[in-house]
Structure formats: structure tokens, C-alpha cells
N, C-alpha and C positions, 0 to 999 in steps of 0.2 A: 565582545558579546558577554553580557552579564549572566551570572548563575540564574537570576530570576527570569531572564529571557529563555534560557535553556530549560527551565522548569516546565514550560509549556509542553515539552516532549514527554513528560511523565504520564500525561493523559492526552496523547496526541489526537485522538478522535474528538473528544470533548473540546479540546483547544481549537481544533480546526473548525468545528461547527459553531463556535462562539467567536471566531475571529475572521480569517480570510474566506472561509466557506459558510459564513453565517447565512448568506442569502440562499444557500442550498438546503439549509436545515429544515427537517420536518420535526414537529414536536414543540416543546415549550421549555419552561425553566427547570423541569425535573429530568427529562429525557429527550434526547434528540437523535436523529439518524439521517443519513444521506437517503435520497430517493433510491428505492430498491433496485431500479434499473441502472443505477450508477455503481453502487457498491453496497453490500449489506452491513457496513460499519455503523455502529451505534454506541452511545455511551450515556451515562447518567451523571447528574451533579454529585451524587453520593450513592452508597449501597443500601439505602433505606428501603423499607417495604413500599413506601409511597413512590419512590423513584422506579422501582421494579414494576409497580403497577402502571406507571406512566409509560414505561418502555413496552409493556405488554399491550397497551392500548394502541401503540404504533404498528403492531405486528398483526398479521392476519394469515389464516390458513397455514401453509407449510413454510412460511417465510422464516428466515433465520436472522439473528442479530450477532454480529461479530464484535467482540469487545477487546480492546487492548488496555490492560490495567497494570498498575505497579505490583499489586498483590493478587494471589488467587481469589476467585470470586466465589462467595458463598451464595448458592442459588436458593431462592425461596420456593415454596410449593407453587406449582403452576407452570414451571419451566423444566425443560430437559436439556442436559448438557450433551452436545454432539461431539465436541472436541475441547480439550483443555491441555494446552502445551505451552512450555516456555519458548520465548523468542528473544533474539538479541536485537537491540536497537543500535544501529551503527551510524556514525556521523563523520563528516569530513569531505574532502575534495578528492575524488578519484583521479589518479594520474592520467594525463593525456595518453591516448593510444591510437596510433595511426593504422589505417587499413590500406593495403596495397591492391587487394583483389576484389574490393567491394565498395559500394557507394551507400552512404547513409541518406535515407530519404525521410521526409516528414509524412506521417500517416494522418488520414482524415476519415470522414464518415464513410466514404466509398470503400475503405479498407477494413471496415468492421467485420465482415464475414471472414476474411483472412486472419484478422487478429483473434477472433473467437476460436477459429480452428487451431491456431498455433497455441493458444493458452489451454485449450482442451487437451491437446497432445502433451504439453510440457508441464501443466499443473503448477504455475508459479504462484497461485493464490486466486482470490476472487477476481473475476473479470466479467463484466456485464455489457449489455448493448450500448450503454452510455458512459462507460468508464473513460473512454477517450476524451470526453468533454471536460474532465477534471484538469487537464493540462496537456502539454505537448507530448506526443508519442513519436518516437523515431524508430525506423526499421531498416532492415537489409533484405533485399530480394535476390533470389538466384533462380534463373530460368523462369522468371515471371511469378515465382512463388515467394510469399513472405516466409523467411527462414529464421529471422531473429528480430526482437524488438525490446524496447524499454521506454518507460514514460513517467509522467508525474501523476500523483494522486492526492493524498491529503496535504493541506497547507495550514499548519498551525502557526499563526503569526508570520514571521519572516522565514520560517523553515518550510522546505518543500520535500515531500517524500518521493523517492524514486521507486518505481514499482514495475511489475510484469517483466522482470528480467528473464527472458526466455530465448532459447536457441533450439532449433529443430535438431533432433539427435544426429541426423546425417551431416550436420554442419558444425558440430562442436569441435573445439580444439583449434579454431582459426582466429581466436581473439575477438570474435564478434561481440560477446557480452561486455568485455572490457572497453571496447571502442564505443559502444552505445552508452554505457554508463558515463564515460568521460564526456561524451557529446551532450547528454542530457544535463550533466552537472555544470558544464560550461554555460549552458543557457540559463540555468537557475542562478548561477553566480553573476551573470551579466545583468540580471535584474536586481542585484544587491541582496539576494536571498541565499540560504544555506541548505545544501543537500543533506538528506539523511535517508535511511532505509531500514526495513525490518526483514529478518530472516529467522526461520525456526532454529532453535539452538541445536537441533539434531543435524542440521545441514552443514556439516563441518567443511565440506569442499567449497561451498559458496562463501562461508565466513572467511576461509583462508584466502580466497580470491579477492574479497573486498579489502582484507588487511594488506595484501600485497599491493593493492592499488593506493594505499595510504589512508584508508578509513579506519576508525577505531570503534570499539564497542563502548557505547556510552552507558548502557544499563540493560538489565534483563527485564522484560515485560511478560505478562501472562496473556496468552491468546485464548479466548473462550468463545465458543460458538453455541448459541442458545436457540431453542425452539419452544414455542408455547405448547403446553399439554392441554388436551381436552378441547 
């Protein structure tokens, strides 16, 4: 893997919407976003006023745009910042992790209500009605209830982001997150692609988990959530 390939990850949203997920992109040459019922992720070709204006044209009402950028974003008039925090971008192949007391299953459209309920409880990040269409999602059930899941989201080039790593509070400490990450990563690698993920810099326990599994911090990115004013 060359440094130029990995450079796609410096602007992962823009890279995804101009490569593997180009067919999903709404917008044009200055600003693009995913369909809002998939994910609120968006980005611009640069930070010019014209690009911000193009981004604003894609947003309506109370919709938000979530940006992942190498540097903090200077917001022009007409936008309001709802969140601005650093995050770590981690890359690598999580170590295999076997489960003795649970089975990993593939999730689909029929599981969306359960997936929405689990993400609402655990707050892993944005998860919408069609997020599961971005890639494979795997889960673990207990007593008929979905108690853990992980899946795929952005796809910049040959890189695939692992996302929605969440475990019901009553089922933590059983290795479910580790096993699901490993299972998703194996599927990504079987296609000749490379897994990566994002985690807020403040989430030290998750960062430590991913590092124990063999992932490394590639770089720090800035996560900015915007809404239009007026």
C-alpha cells in the first residue's frame, strides 16, 4: 500500500463520495453528501465560501452535516457549529477473537428497528434508517434481543470503515465487540480491502481496545457537526 493510497483517508468522506460511494453522492463538484437517511456525512472539495454555499444548498430545515477534516474548520456566516471535537483514525487488522457462548449473525432490513434501538441506547455515532445499506452489518442476539453489532460504512477507495461498534450495557465484558470487529474485518480483507475506523479522542477505553487488537492510530482528524442558521 502506497502513501498516496493512504492519503485518501485524510479526507475520508470526500474520498468515499468520489470513489467507491460516488453512486450514492448528492451534490456536485464543490460539495457532496450521503443521502441523509443513510448518514449525515458530507464534505467539500475545499473550505472556500463557494464550497460552503454549495454545502448549504444540500441542507434543509434542521438537517446537519458531519465533516471529518484534517484541520479544524473555520465556519462562515450562515452556519452554526453543534459539535467540534478531535477524533482518532485507526487502521489495521483486528486480531481474531472467538466466541464460545454466542453466534454472530448477518443483519438486514428486518433488523433495522432493533439496530436503531441499540444505537439509540449506546450512542456509537450517527445511525439512520438506511445506514445498514452501506455495507455488511453483523450482530449478536441474546434472548431474541440484539445486544451487540458492528458493520461497514464509508468506503474511500480500497479502504472500508468499520462503524457502529456497540454492545448493550448488560452484555459488556464478554468480548462481543472484539469478536464482531474481527469478523467484519475478515470480510473486508477477503475482498482485498483494508479496514479502518474512527473514534473520538476522548474515548480512551475504545482506543485501548482497538490497540490491543492490533490496530494503530494513523492520524487525528477533526469532527465538526454543522447546521444552517436562519
